[in-house]
C-alpha positions in Angstrom: 104.8 176.5 163.8 103.2 173.4 162.6 99.4 173.4 162.6 97.9 170.9 165.0 95.1 169.6 162.9 93.4 167.2 165.3 91.4 164.4 163.9 89.0 162.3 165.9 90.3 159.0 167.2 89.0 155.9 165.5 87.0 155.1 168.7 85.4 158.5 168.6 84.3 158.2 165.0 82.1 155.8 163.3 83.6 152.3 163.2 85.1 151.1 159.9 82.7 149.1 157.9 83.5 145.4 157.6 83.8 143.9 154.1 81.7 140.9 155.0 81.0 138.5 152.1 82.7 140.8 149.5 86.1 139.3 150.2 85.0 135.6 150.4 85.4 135.3 146.6 88.0 137.5 144.9 88.6 137.8 141.2 91.8 139.3 139.8 90.7 141.6 136.9 94.3 142.3 135.7 96.0 140.4 133.0 99.0 138.5 134.3 102.5 139.7 133.6 104.6 137.6 131.3 108.3 137.2 132.2 109.2 135.3 129.1 108.0 135.3 125.5 105.9 132.4 124.3 109.0 130.9 122.6 111.0 131.1 125.8 108.3 129.5 127.8 108.2 126.7 125.2 111.9 126.3 125.5 111.6 125.9 129.3 108.8 123.4 128.7 110.9 121.4 126.3 113.9 121.5 128.6 111.8 120.0 131.4 110.5 117.3 129.1 114.0 116.4 128.0 115.1 116.3 131.7 112.2 113.9 132.5 112.9 111.8 129.4 116.7 111.6 129.6 117.4 111.7 133.3 114.1 111.1 135.0 112.9 111.4 138.6 114.0 109.2 141.5 110.9 107.8 143.1 111.5 106.2 146.5 107.9 104.7 146.8 107.5 101.2 145.4 103.8 101.8 145.1 104.2 105.0 143.1 106.8 103.3 140.8 104.2 100.6 140.2 101.6 103.2 139.2 104.1 104.8 136.8 105.0 101.4 135.3 101.3 100.5 134.8 100.8 103.8 133.0 103.5 103.0 130.5 106.5 104.9 131.9 110.1 103.5 132.0 110.8 102.4 135.6 114.2 101.0 136.8 114.0 99.1 140.1 117.8 99.1 140.3 118.2 102.9 140.3 114.6 103.8 141.4 114.5 106.2 138.4 111.3 106.8 136.4 111.8 108.2 132.9 108.9 109.8 131.1 107.9 109.7 127.5 107.0 113.3 126.7 103.9 112.6 124.7 102.6 110.1 127.2 103.4 112.5 130.1 101.4 115.3 128.6 98.5 113.0 127.8 98.6 111.7 131.4 98.5 115.3 132.9 95.7 116.4 130.6 92.7 115.2 132.7 93.7 117.5 135.6 90.8 120.1 135.9 91.6 123.8 135.2 89.2 124.8 137.9 87.5 123.3 141.0 85.5 124.4 143.9 86.6 124.1 147.6 84.0 123.9 150.3 84.2 124.8 153.9 82.0 123.6 156.8 79.6 126.5 156.5 77.5 127.0 153.4 79.0 130.4 152.5 82.6 129.1 152.8 83.2 128.1 149.3 85.3 129.5 146.4 86.6 128.6 143.0 90.2 127.7 142.4 91.6 128.5 139.0 90.7 130.9 136.2 91.2 134.4 137.6 90.0 133.5 141.1 92.3 134.5 144.0 92.5 132.7 147.3 94.6 133.7 150.4 95.9 131.2 153.0 97.9 131.6 156.2 101.5 130.8 157.0 102.1 127.1 157.1 104.3 124.9 159.3 107.0 127.0 161.0 108.5 125.3 164.1 108.6 128.6 166.0 106.1 131.2 167.1 106.7 134.8 168.2 104.8 137.8 169.6 105.9 141.0 171.3 105.1 139.8 174.8 107.2 136.6 174.8 109.5 136.7 171.8 110.4 133.7 169.7 109.9 130.3 171.1 108.9 126.7 170.1 105.5 126.4 168.6 102.7 125.0 170.9 99.2 123.8 170.5 97.9 127.0 172.2 99.8 129.1 169.7 98.3 127.1 166.9 94.9 127.6 168.3 95.4 131.3 168.6 96.5 131.5 164.9 93.4 129.5 163.9 91.3 132.1 165.7 93.0 134.8 163.8 92.5 133.0 160.5 88.8 132.6 161.2 88.4 136.3 162.2 89.2 137.8 158.8 87.2 137.0 155.6 90.2 137.9 153.5 91.7 134.6 154.7 90.1 131.8 152.8 92.2 128.7 153.7 93.8 127.6 156.9 97.1 125.9 157.2 99.2 124.2 159.9 100.2 127.7 161.0 102.8 126.6 163.6 104.0 123.2 164.6 102.7 122.3 168.1 105.8 120.7 169.5 104.2 120.1 172.9 102.0 117.4 171.3 103.4 113.9 170.7 104.0 113.3 167.0 101.9 110.1 166.9 98.7 112.0 168.0 99.6 115.6 167.0 97.5 115.4 163.8 94.4 114.3 165.8 94.5 117.3 168.1 95.4 119.7 165.4 92.5 118.6 163.2 90.1 118.8 166.1 91.2 122.4 166.7 90.7 123.2 163.1 87.1 122.0 163.0 86.1 123.5 166.3 87.7 127.0 165.7 87.2 127.5 162.0 84.7 126.7 159.2 87.1 127.2 156.3 88.6 124.6 154.0 91.8 123.4 155.6 95.2 121.8 155.1 96.2 118.2 156.0 99.8 117.1 156.2 101.0 114.3 154.1 102.9 112.7 156.9 102.0 109.1 156.6 98.9 107.2 155.5 97.5 106.7 159.0 97.7 110.4 159.8 96.1 111.4 156.5 93.3 108.8 157.0 92.7 110.0 160.6 92.6 113.7 159.6 90.2 113.0 156.7 87.9 111.0 159.0 87.7 113.9 161.6 86.9 116.3 158.8 84.2 114.0 157.4 82.7 113.8 160.9 82.7 117.5 161.4 81.0 118.0 158.0 78.4 115.4 159.0 78.8 113.5 155.8 79.3 109.9 154.8 82.4 109.1 152.9 80.8 109.1 149.5 79.3 112.6 150.1 82.5 113.9 151.5 84.6 112.7 148.6 82.1 114.2 146.1 83.4 117.7 146.9 86.8 119.2 147.7 87.0 120.2 151.4 90.7 120.1 152.1 94.2 120.1 150.5 97.7 119.1 151.0 101.1 120.3 149.7 103.5 117.9 148.2 107.1 119.1 147.9 109.5 117.3 145.7 112.9 116.6 147.3 114.6 118.8 144.9 116.6 118.0 142.8 114.6 115.3 141.0 113.4 113.1 143.8 110.0 112.1 145.3 110.1 110.4 148.7 107.7 107.8 150.1 105.7 110.2 152.3 105.1 112.6 149.4 104.1 109.9 147.0 101.7 108.4 149.6 100.2 111.9 150.0 99.6 112.2 146.2 98.1 108.7 146.1 95.8 109.1 149.1 94.6 112.6 148.2 93.9 111.5 144.6 91.9 108.5 145.9 89.9 110.8 148.3 89.4 113.3 145.5 90.8 116.1 147.7 93.1 118.8 146.4 96.9 118.7 146.3 99.4 121.4 145.5 102.5 120.0 143.8 105.3 122.3 144.7 109.0 121.6 144.0 111.3 123.4 146.5 113.7 124.9 144.0 116.1 127.4 145.4 118.3 128.7 142.6 122.0 128.2 143.4 121.3 125.4 146.0 118.7 122.7 145.1 118.3 124.1 141.5 120.6 125.6 138.9 121.7 129.2 139.6 120.1 130.5 136.4 116.4 131.3 136.5 115.5 129.3 133.3 117.4 126.3 134.5 115.7 126.4 137.9 112.3 126.8 136.3 112.9 123.8 134.0 113.7 121.7 137.0 110.6 123.0 138.9 108.4 122.3 135.9 109.8 118.8 135.5 109.3 117.9 139.2 105.7 119.4 139.2 104.7 117.5 136.1 106.0 114.2 137.5 103.9 114.6 140.6 100.8 115.8 138.8 101.1 112.8 136.5 101.1 110.4 139.4 97.9 112.0 140.8 96.2 111.7 137.4 97.3 108.0 137.0 95.7 107.2 140.4 92.5 109.2 139.8 92.0 110.9 136.4 90.5 114.4 137.1 92.0 114.6 140.6 92.1 118.3 141.6 95.7 119.5 141.5 97.4 122.9 141.7 100.7 123.7 140.0 103.0 125.0 142.7 105.8 127.5 142.1 108.3 128.3 144.9 111.4 129.1 143.0 113.6 131.7 144.7 117.3 132.2 145.2 119.8 131.8 148.0 122.2 134.4 149.4 125.4 133.3 147.6 127.5 134.7 150.5 125.9 132.4 153.1 123.7 129.9 151.3 120.7 131.1 153.3 117.4 131.2 151.4 116.3 134.6 150.2 112.7 135.6 149.6 110.8 138.6 148.3 113.7 139.2 145.9 113.5 140.4 142.3 114.4 136.9 141.3 111.5 135.5 143.3 109.1 137.9 141.5 110.4 137.0 138.1 110.0 133.3 139.0 106.5 134.0 140.1 105.6 135.6 136.8 107.2 132.8 134.8 105.6 130.0 137.0 102.2 131.5 136.2 103.0 131.3 132.5 103.9 127.6 132.9 100.8 126.7 134.9 98.6 128.3 132.3 100.6 126.4 129.6 99.1 123.2 131.1 95.7 124.8 132.0 96.3 124.3 135.7 95.5 126.4 138.8 98.6 128.1 140.1 100.0 128.5 143.7 102.8 130.7 145.0 103.5 132.4 148.3 103.8 135.6 150.4 107.3 135.1 151.8 110.2 137.1 153.3 113.5 136.5 154.9 113.3 139.0 157.8 113.7 137.9 161.4 111.3 140.4 162.8 107.9 142.0 161.8 109.8 145.1 160.5 110.2 147.1 157.4 112.2 144.4 155.7 109.4 141.8 156.3 106.9 144.3 154.9 108.7 145.3 151.7 109.8 141.7 150.9 106.3 140.5 151.4 104.9 143.3 149.2 107.3 142.2 146.5 106.2 138.6 146.9 102.6 139.5 146.7 103.0 141.7 143.7 104.8 138.8 142.0 102.1 136.3 142.9 99.1 138.5 142.1 100.4 139.9 138.9 101.8 136.5 137.9 98.2 135.2 138.0 98.3 133.1 141.0 95.1 131.4 142.3 96.2 130.3 145.7 98.6 132.5 147.8 100.0 130.3 150.5 101.8 131.7 153.6 99.7 134.8 153.1 99.7 135.9 156.7 102.2 135.5 159.5 105.4 134.3 157.7 108.8 135.3 159.2 112.4 134.1 159.2 112.3 132.4 155.9 109.3 130.3 157.1 110.9 129.2 160.4 108.6 131.5 162.5 104.9 132.4 162.6 104.5 135.9 164.0 101.3 137.2 165.6 102.1 140.8 164.6 103.1 139.9 161.1 99.8 138.1 160.7 97.9 141.4 161.3 100.4 143.3 159.0 99.8 140.8 156.3 96.0 140.8 156.7 96.1 144.6 156.2 98.1 144.1 153.0 95.8 141.3 151.7 92.8 143.4 152.4 94.3 146.2 150.5 95.0 143.9 147.6 91.4 142.5 147.8 90.1 146.1 147.7 92.3 146.7 144.7 90.6 143.8 142.9 87.2 145.2 143.4 85.7 146.7 140.2 85.4 150.4 139.8 81.9 151.5 138.5 82.0 154.2 136.0 78.6 155.6 135.2 76.6 158.8 135.3 76.3 158.7 139.1 80.0 158.1 139.8 81.1 160.7 137.2 79.6 163.1 139.8 78.3 165.9 137.6 75.7 166.7 140.3 78.4 167.3 142.9 79.9 170.2 140.9 76.5 172.0 141.2 77.0 172.2 145.0 80.4 173.7 145.1 82.0 177.0 144.2 85.4 177.2 142.5 88.1 176.9 145.2 85.7 175.1 147.5 85.5 171.5 148.7 83.3 168.4 148.3 83.2 167.4 152.0 79.6 168.6 152.5 78.0 167.8 149.2 75.2 165.3 149.1 77.2 163.2 146.7 79.9 162.8 149.3 77.6 162.4 152.3 75.8 159.6 150.6 79.0 157.7 150.0 81.6 158.7 152.6 81.3 155.5 154.7 81.9 153.2 151.8 83.8 155.3 149.3 87.3 154.2 150.3 89.2 151.3 151.8 89.1 151.6 155.7 92.3 150.3 157.1 92.7 147.7 159.8 96.2 148.7 160.9 97.3 151.9 159.2 97.3 155.1 161.2 96.4 158.0 159.0 96.5 160.7 161.8 98.9 163.6 161.6 102.2 163.6 163.5 100.9 165.6 166.4 97.9 163.4 167.0 99.9 160.3 166.6 102.4 161.6 169.2 99.6 162.6 171.6 98.2 159.0 171.3 101.5 157.5 172.4 103.6 157.3 169.1 102.5 153.7 168.6 104.2 152.1 165.6 102.6 149.6 163.2 104.1 146.5 165.0 102.7 147.5 168.4 99.3 148.4 166.8 99.3 145.0 165.2 99.8 143.4 168.6 96.9 145.4 170.1 94.6 144.4 167.2 95.5 140.8 167.5 94.9 140.7 171.3 91.5 142.4 170.8 90.6 139.9 168.1 91.6 136.9 170.3 89.7 138.3 173.3 86.5 138.8 171.2 86.6 135.6 169.3 83.5 133.4 168.9 84.0 130.1 167.3 81.7 129.0 164.5 79.0 126.6 165.6 79.6 122.8 165.5 76.8 120.4 166.5 77.5 118.8 169.9 76.8 115.3 168.6 79.4 115.7 165.9 82.0 116.9 168.4 81.2 113.9 170.6 81.7 111.6 167.7 85.1 113.3 166.9 86.3 113.1 170.5 85.3 109.4 170.7 87.3 108.7 167.5 90.3 110.6 168.9 90.2 108.7 172.1 90.0 105.4 170.2 92.9 106.3 167.9 95.0 107.5 170.9 94.4 104.2 172.8 95.5 102.4 169.6 98.8 104.3 169.6 98.0 107.1 167.2 99.6 107.1 163.7 102.9 105.9 162.5 104.6 108.7 160.5 105.6 106.5 157.7 104.3 105.8 154.2 
């Protein structure tokens, strides 16, 4: 007969201690894993330079082509191709800073990007939203606001994103209401879509108002970021170019991320896909530095593979991990901060979503990433934001954050005194050494249930997905937004009303 070793329920025991400020700024103490030798990385580097020199990048933006031409690169107005002299390209990229600081609306919401600093962001941009109560459906503004509340609730989340697309808001004013929700529900640095110059300008203006700064003060620090995806293979469109130009001028951060899926938009071989990724990233970074030398940029790696049976994207694969290791090597080759992602291809917050996300995170963290995008909530290859997966991912990120904390080894932690209190064959539960440390000695889980089978069964046999739903609902019910001065909110609302009357923003470059 199995022993029924009852343990107290979490509610009957002392509450788990909250990490507080310890997770606001995380440093990765582990040396990054190298996928390739130095010679092999140099070969990929040279292959990308040859690609840029011989073939070039198609640039659809006339303004961007003008910047490239003024910087000395070969521009064809007939083919819209820009070819890059390798030496000039490397010289152009060089002013990009290896580190920079991002600032949120509250004084403690700041962190360094680059070096061995590690920053976690939420899922960004899915068209669908899902939860256990209502299943998968089109994203709404209410869903977006709930995910913002979740992002604000956990200190292990450093950056917010457009966590789901609010399809119930008209496209011409969507950015206005999304940005208002961001500044009223969070105080963390945030994302702005590069979806046209008017929308970018509007969003930056709302952020500036929320920060209570004039434009000069706002642009003196980094408060937000955008992601610019190349139209792989080898093309930059007008909206993306406009985003690079506008963010460089505003001195806000941008993450240059080619969308290179090996076997589809990139060569099927990993070195070939990485050479293309590197070429596209360098072309975009060069444009930012031409417009504003020293503009804060991040080298983005998103290379994965497709399912060769169906053509569907695959994430959290061994190939994705290898690409993450290698992309970190390339970013460090150019002394740039590095971004990758927590991604999976599962259609539900199930075991597949967990093990593919775990693979992705190990690849990112041990590849030396600085910004982990899509850190919480990603499902269905990025097509769905899941409430339950958000909590599952937060647990995983908190565990990684705890892993990054240093272990102190000294006379006290070597615990010689504890051995004086026990007899051989005894235990350490009641020693003074244990009692002085038991509340903080180990990571306290948010989601994991460590009870034995009998206790778990008595408590309803609730699995991790259902526990995640309960945790999310409790967090949403107890949410308190960060303070925002009423006068600033009134200024923001007046601006939104004025821009709405004017027709909102045209989603064009």
